[in-house]
C-alpha positions, 0 to 999 in steps of 0.5 A, a space after each residue: 500500500 502506498 502511504 496514506 493519511 487518515 485525517 479524523 475531524 472531531 470536536 467535543 469531549 464526548 465525540 473524542 472519547 466515544 467516537 474517535 477512540 473506537 474508530 482509530 482502534 478499528 482503523 489500525 486493525 483494518 489498515 495495519 500499524 505501520 506508521 510509514 504506510 498509514 498515518 492517523 491525524 486528529 484535527 479538532 474544531 471548536 465546541 461549546 462543550 470543549 474542556 481544552 483537553 481534547 487534544 491531549 486525550 486524542 494524543 493519548 490513544 496509541 493509534 493516533 500519530 498527531 493531533 491539533 487543538 481547536 484553537 487552530 482550526 479556523 486557520 486550517 479550514 481557511 488556508 489548509 495549513 496546520 499550526 505546526 505546518 504538517 505535511 500531507 500525503 498525496 492520498 488520504 481520507 477525511 473521516 468526520 466524527 463530530 463538528 459541522 458536516 461542511 468541514 469535511 467537504 471543505 478540507 477534503 477539497 483542499 487536500 484532494 482527499 476522499 471523505 467519509 462521514 459518520 451521520 448519527 441522525 442527519 446526513 448533509 452535503 451528500 452531493 459532495 461527500 463520498 461515503 456516509 456511515 449512518 446509524 440507522 436506515 432512517 437517516 438516509 430515508 429522505 436522500 434522493 435515490 441517485 445518492 443512495 449508493 453513498 450510504 451504508 448502515 454501520 450502526 451505533 458508535 455509542 454502543 462501542 462504549 457499552 462494549 467497553 463496559 463489558 470488558 474487565 476494568 483496569 487492574 489498578 481500578 477498584 469498583 465500589 464494594 457491593 456488600 450484598 446483592 440487596 445493595 443498590 448503586 446509584 450514579 450521580 452526574 451533576 455535570 463538569 462545568 461550573 455553571 452546572 455544578 453550582 446547581 447540580 452538586 447541592 441538588 443531587 447530593 440533597 436528592 441522595 440524602 433523601 433517597 438514603 434516608 428511605 433506602 439505607 441499602 443504597 450506595 452513591 458514586 460520582 464519576 468525576 470528569 477528567 477535567 475536574 479536580 476534587 477540590 473544585 468539585 467539593 467547593 460546590 458542595 460547600 454553602 460558604 463557597 456556593 451561595 446557590 446551595 441555599 436554594 436547595 436547603 442543602 447543608 453541605 458536604 466535605 471532601 475526605 481524601 484517603 491516606 492509602 493510594 488505592 482508597 477512594 475519595 469521598 464527599 461526606 454530607 452533614 447528615 452523614 451520607 458518603 458519596 464515592 468519587 470515581 476518577 478512572 475514565 471512562 467510567 462505563 464499567 462503573 455506570 453499567 453497574 448502576 441501577 439508576 443514575 441522576 443526571 443533568 442534560 448533555 452528552 452523558 444522557 447519550 452515554 447512559 442510553 447506549 449503556 442501557 442505564 435508566 436515568 432521571 434527567 434534571 434541568 434545574 432553573 434556579 440559576 437561569 444563566 447556568 446553561 451556556 453549552 449551546 451549539 452555533 450562534 447561541 453558544 457563542 453569544 452565551 459565552 461572550 466575555 462580560 455580556 454572556 450572562 444576559 444573553 444566556 438568560 434570554 436564550 435559556 428563558 426562550 428555550 425553557 418556554 419551548 421545552 414546556 411546549 415540546 419537551 424532550 431534553 435527554 438524548 434517548 428521548 430525542 432519539 425515540 421522540 417520546 419520554 423514555 426516561 423521566 425529565 424534570 425541568 424547573 425550580 427543582 427540590 431534592 425531595 420531589 426528585 428523590 420520591 420519583 427515584 424511590 418509586 422506580 427503585 421500589 418497582 423494578 419492573 419500571 426500571 426493566 421497562 426503561 432498560 428494554 426501551 433504551 436498548 430498542 432505540 439504538 442502532 446495531 453494534 460493530 459501527 467502528 469496524 464498518 467505518 474502517 471498512 468504508 475508509 479502506 474502500 475509499 483508499 482503494 479507489 485512488 
């Protein structure tokens, strides 16, 4: 095989961890590990959910040879030059795994490369894209017949994460100790950004306190985002540092860091409840053990859906400017320095009015176009959410029904390997 470049286009942390990782593994399996023949590069585009660590995460994958951060993307898109002035082979394939689908069109033309797009819900620019790997046949249903041969149903890349959950965890990791079969494990996912954590941490810990009071066999765990340190997380549980905690009647929690290396850090509330802090990432093996998760809106609902884990999705509105992770122009306006807060309040007020009419915030519900997992929006209080969680826990048949529906709405497994096959086929066309 003549030397080729594989250029992966992606953007946010969810895409880099759940789409890029399995695809680059599959590409190496399909195309080989000889870097003098196949080189894999990752270029990131801006994303309102980005943490700034996406490039480092991409470079941590042994299959990836080089990566460029989102801060240099526009220069690359406009002029075709990377920040480090990378060289490019004469032959290559641009693989789209997140961002705007117009990006592979522009970059593919500049480099003279074939283009392969993974389309989860919508396929665009099909006149100019060479191949599409789609999650379900419905994605290609409205495409004109003359372009139908460009489309291949590959299945659901998110299910690759579910597959990882079934693998054995790292030998250095220790799963929460479940003392008996009657113990229930509940995951708490309050978010990773300050605006969400300010509301999420006191609200979610307050919910845990109420659940534990009624069901003392319950254990709680927070999968800590890799971009979040424990001290920062704990500061949102301290009413002296987080004034929003008073809206939820939350008494506070303190951070307990164990002396032994293998021990788990904990948050201990004033009522005596302890919540384990899980720092290994990704946390799919842990989440797959949870009987239910309490989560905020975002990509985590997609991950939980792919894992088939029941959830209650919360959008508290005590702080109206909390959500700033919008795509496109709304996201840019909401995050403008100095003036972003009023924009965020207006955007979220309009959004909440729409939600009250249309509903469907969690990704599984959007996929199914019905409320499979419960969504609660408004000035939420811990007790009301806890009551809903307790009702589900005391009626396991309801949780089983949610699990079954979550499994039914996703696509087939094996998507990463099928995408790698599409890339191989496009290389062979040169």
